[in-house]
C-alpha positions as CSV (number, residue, x, y, z in Angstrom):
1,M,80.8,40.7,65.4
2,D,79.0,40.7,68.8
3,N,82.0,42.6,70.4
4,A,81.9,45.4,67.8
5,R,81.0,48.9,69.2
6,V,80.7,52.3,67.7
7,L,80.7,55.8,69.2
8,V,79.9,58.8,67.0
9,V,80.5,62.3,68.3
10,G,79.0,65.2,66.4
11,I,80.6,68.6,67.1
12,D,78.6,71.3,65.5
13,G,80.2,74.0,63.3
14,V,83.9,73.3,63.7
15,R,86.1,74.9,61.0
16,F,88.5,72.5,59.4
17,D,91.1,75.2,58.5
18,L,91.6,76.2,62.2
19,L,92.2,72.7,63.6
20,P,96.0,72.6,62.9
21,G,96.6,75.6,65.2
22,L,94.5,74.4,68.1
23,H,95.3,72.1,71.1
24,T,93.1,69.1,70.3
25,P,95.1,66.1,71.5
26,H,92.1,63.7,71.6
27,L,91.0,64.5,68.0
28,D,94.6,64.4,66.9
29,G,95.0,60.9,68.5
30,I,92.0,59.6,66.5
31,A,93.5,61.1,63.3
32,R,96.8,59.4,64.0
33,A,95.2,56.1,64.5
34,G,93.0,56.5,61.5
35,F,92.3,59.6,59.5
36,L,90.9,63.2,59.7
37,A,89.9,64.6,56.3
38,P,87.7,67.4,54.9
39,V,84.2,66.7,53.6
40,E,82.5,69.1,51.2
41,V,78.8,69.6,51.9
42,D,77.3,68.7,48.5
43,S,75.9,71.3,46.2
44,V,72.2,70.4,46.9
45,T,72.5,70.4,50.7
46,P,72.1,73.7,52.5
47,T,75.1,74.3,54.8
48,M,72.8,74.2,57.9
49,S,72.7,71.9,60.8
50,G,69.3,70.3,60.2
51,P,70.0,68.8,56.7
52,C,73.7,68.0,57.4
53,W,73.1,66.1,60.6
54,T,70.2,64.3,59.1
55,T,72.4,63.1,56.3
56,V,75.2,62.1,58.7
57,V,72.9,59.9,60.9
58,T,70.6,58.5,58.2
59,G,73.1,57.8,55.5
60,V,71.0,59.4,52.8
61,G,70.9,62.8,51.2
62,V,68.4,65.6,51.4
63,G,66.4,64.3,48.3
64,K,65.5,61.2,50.3
65,H,65.3,62.4,54.0
66,G,63.5,65.6,53.1
67,V,65.2,67.9,55.7
68,W,66.1,71.2,54.0
69,G,66.6,73.5,57.0
70,N,66.8,73.7,60.8
71,R,63.1,72.9,61.0
72,L,62.7,69.2,60.3
73,D,59.1,69.5,59.0
74,G,58.3,67.3,56.0
75,N,61.0,64.8,56.8
76,R,60.9,61.2,55.7
77,L,62.5,59.7,58.8
78,D,59.8,57.0,58.9
79,V,61.4,55.7,55.8
80,F,65.0,56.7,56.4
81,P,65.6,56.6,60.2
82,D,68.8,57.5,62.0
83,F,71.2,54.7,62.7
84,T,70.5,54.6,66.5
85,T,66.8,54.0,65.7
86,R,67.3,51.5,62.9
87,L,69.8,49.5,64.9
88,A,67.4,49.4,67.9
89,K,64.2,48.6,66.0
90,D,65.4,46.5,63.0
91,C,68.6,45.0,64.2
92,G,68.1,44.3,67.9
93,R,71.0,46.4,69.0
94,R,71.2,48.7,72.0
95,T,71.8,52.3,71.2
96,F,71.7,55.8,72.7
97,A,71.6,59.4,71.6
98,V,72.3,62.5,73.8
99,G,72.5,66.2,73.2
100,G,71.0,69.6,73.7
101,W,69.5,70.9,70.4
102,E,65.8,70.5,70.4
103,P,64.9,69.3,66.9
104,L,67.4,66.5,67.2
105,F,65.9,65.1,70.4
106,L,62.4,66.5,70.9
107,A,59.1,66.6,69.0
108,Q,59.6,70.2,68.2
109,Q,60.4,72.1,65.0
110,G,59.5,69.0,63.0
111,G,61.7,66.7,65.1
112,P,62.9,64.6,66.6
113,L,65.7,63.4,64.3
114,F,66.5,60.6,66.7
115,T,63.2,58.9,66.9
116,A,63.6,55.6,68.9
117,P,67.1,54.8,70.2
118,T,67.2,52.4,73.2
119,R,68.0,55.4,75.4
120,L,67.6,59.1,74.6
121,R,68.7,62.0,76.8
122,Y,68.0,65.7,76.1
123,T,69.6,68.6,78.0
124,A,68.0,72.1,77.7
125,P,70.1,75.3,78.0
126,R,69.2,77.6,80.8
127,E,69.5,80.5,78.3
128,D,70.7,81.1,74.8
129,T,74.3,82.2,75.4
130,P,77.7,80.6,74.7
131,E,78.3,80.1,78.4
132,A,75.0,78.2,78.8
133,W,75.7,76.0,75.8
134,E,79.1,75.1,77.3
135,E,77.2,74.0,80.4
136,V,74.9,72.0,78.3
137,D,77.8,70.2,76.6
138,D,79.3,69.4,80.0
139,R,76.0,67.8,81.1
140,V,75.6,66.0,77.8
141,T,79.1,64.5,78.3
142,D,78.1,63.5,81.8
143,D,75.1,61.7,80.4
144,A,77.1,59.9,77.7
145,E,79.8,58.9,80.2
146,H,77.0,57.4,82.4
147,L,75.4,55.5,79.6
148,L,78.7,54.2,78.4
149,G,79.5,52.8,81.8
150,L,75.9,51.7,82.6
151,D,75.0,49.6,79.6
152,E,77.5,46.7,79.0
153,E,75.4,45.5,76.1
154,L,75.6,48.9,74.3
155,H,76.4,48.7,70.6
156,A,76.3,52.3,69.3
157,G,75.8,55.8,70.5
158,F,75.6,59.4,69.2
159,V,76.7,62.4,71.2
160,Y,75.9,65.9,70.0
161,L,78.0,68.9,71.2
162,G,76.6,72.3,70.1
163,A,78.5,75.0,72.0
164,V,81.1,75.6,69.3
165,D,78.5,76.5,66.8
166,E,76.6,78.7,69.2
167,T,79.7,80.5,70.1
168,A,80.4,81.3,66.5
169,H,76.9,82.6,66.0
170,F,77.2,85.0,68.9
171,L,80.9,86.0,68.8
172,G,82.3,85.0,65.4
173,C,85.3,82.7,64.9
174,G,87.8,84.5,67.1
175,E,89.5,83.5,70.3
176,E,86.3,82.4,72.2
177,Y,85.4,80.2,69.3
178,R,88.9,78.6,69.3
179,R,88.6,78.0,73.1
180,S,85.3,76.4,72.6
181,I,86.7,73.9,70.1
182,E,89.5,73.0,72.6
183,A,86.8,72.5,75.3
184,A,84.9,70.2,72.9
185,D,88.1,68.2,72.5
186,R,88.4,67.8,76.3
187,R,84.9,66.4,76.3
188,L,85.9,64.0,73.6
189,G,88.7,62.9,75.8
190,R,86.2,62.2,78.6
191,L,84.1,60.1,76.3
192,L,87.1,58.1,75.1
193,G,88.1,57.6,78.8
194,A,84.6,56.3,79.5
195,V,84.9,53.8,76.7
196,R,88.3,52.6,78.0
197,E,86.8,52.2,81.5
198,R,84.0,49.9,80.5
199,P,84.2,46.5,82.3
200,G,84.3,44.6,79.0
201,Y,86.5,47.0,77.1
202,A,89.4,44.5,76.7
203,A,87.1,42.2,74.6
204,E,85.4,45.0,72.7
205,R,86.3,46.3,69.2
206,W,85.5,50.1,69.2
207,T,85.2,52.3,66.2
208,V,85.2,56.0,67.0
209,I,83.9,58.6,64.5
210,V,84.0,62.4,65.1
211,V,82.2,64.6,62.6
212,T,81.2,68.2,62.1
213,D,78.3,69.4,59.9
214,H,79.5,72.6,58.3
215,G,82.0,75.5,58.8
216,H,81.5,79.2,59.5
217,R,82.3,82.5,58.0
218,D,84.9,84.6,59.9
219,E,82.2,86.7,61.4
220,G,80.1,83.7,62.4
221,G,77.2,82.3,60.4
222,H,76.6,79.7,57.7
223,G,74.1,78.7,55.1
224,G,75.9,79.9,52.0
225,R,78.3,78.2,49.6
226,S,81.6,79.8,50.6
227,L,84.5,77.5,51.0
228,L,84.6,78.1,54.8
229,E,80.9,77.3,55.1
230,R,80.8,74.2,52.9
231,T,83.9,72.5,54.3
232,A,83.2,70.0,57.0
233,W,85.3,67.0,58.2
234,I,85.3,63.5,59.5
235,A,87.8,61.7,61.7
236,A,87.7,58.0,62.5
237,C,89.7,55.1,63.8
238,G,88.9,51.5,64.6
239,P,89.0,48.0,63.2
240,G,89.6,47.9,59.5
241,L,90.8,51.5,59.3
242,T,94.5,51.9,58.4
243,A,96.3,54.8,59.9
244,G,96.9,57.5,57.4
245,E,94.7,56.0,54.8
246,V,91.9,58.5,53.9
247,P,88.8,57.2,52.1
248,S,88.2,59.0,48.8
249,P,85.8,60.4,48.0
250,L,84.4,61.1,51.5
251,H,80.8,62.1,52.2
252,H,78.6,62.9,55.2
253,A,76.4,59.9,54.3
254,D,79.3,57.6,54.8
255,V,79.1,58.0,58.6
256,A,75.9,55.9,59.0
257,A,77.1,53.5,56.4
258,H,80.3,52.8,58.3
259,V,78.4,52.4,61.6
260,Y,76.5,49.5,60.1
261,T,79.6,48.0,58.5
262,A,81.6,48.3,61.7
263,L,78.9,46.4,63.5
264,G,79.0,43.6,60.9
265,I,75.6,44.6,59.5
266,T,75.1,44.5,55.7
267,P,72.7,47.3,54.8
268,D,69.4,46.0,53.3
269,L,69.0,47.0,49.7
270,H,65.6,48.6,50.6
271,W,67.5,51.1,52.9
272,T,68.9,52.6,49.7
273,L,71.8,54.3,51.5
274,D,73.7,57.0,49.6
275,G,76.8,56.5,51.7
276,T,79.4,53.7,51.8
277,A,81.7,52.5,54.5
278,F,85.1,54.1,55.0
279,T,86.7,50.6,54.5
280,R,85.7,50.4,50.8
């Protein structure tokens, strides 16, 4: 499956219950072509970005990858690497990871989560405000558009957008939060446009996965076990995914597992993935 390609877009902290009332045409398009469904953060995983994103990109739970909070200290990423690293180091595929949250991309706070993709780009916020994080997400999208257009041999990429989560922490889940979700959808549209504009797009078979890590309380904040906090979601479309057919059960660890399957890679038994492909 040399023409198979995968793009994973992680949008931090997007509440599932608010999506029906928002203008998110690009996410809606993915849902129509495949599915969009809730995911419950399992009972042993803190509803925090560090452990949830680590599960998403490694395909294993907290008991294996060892990330229990937003500091990644004590992780076992040498044994259970993220999919961009495993694909590049073990499978000879070209990958990228871009975003603006330090422990995902830099050797800080126990990171990075993405240890050795083919290309890695980090964008620092000028200050810790919702407005600055919106700027970061715009620049991250610029970087991802550039990489999607630059590398014709690209196989898989991960784009992290963090402004929605930061807005909730500062301002709660009100109107500004909703506008931030809609802005994230516009960035998703730009990424989908960059995929379609690739010179070899007509011959490529693209799988697109969009995922959030956790929800938020109304006042902003997460880490507890309320329904709003523990409800995340996954949307996906691409070869082998039937429109309207939702995999059940659905777990965060399934994302990495499906990346490998979409690329025609059978996970090695020694990887001991906890997730399974959506097309099971």
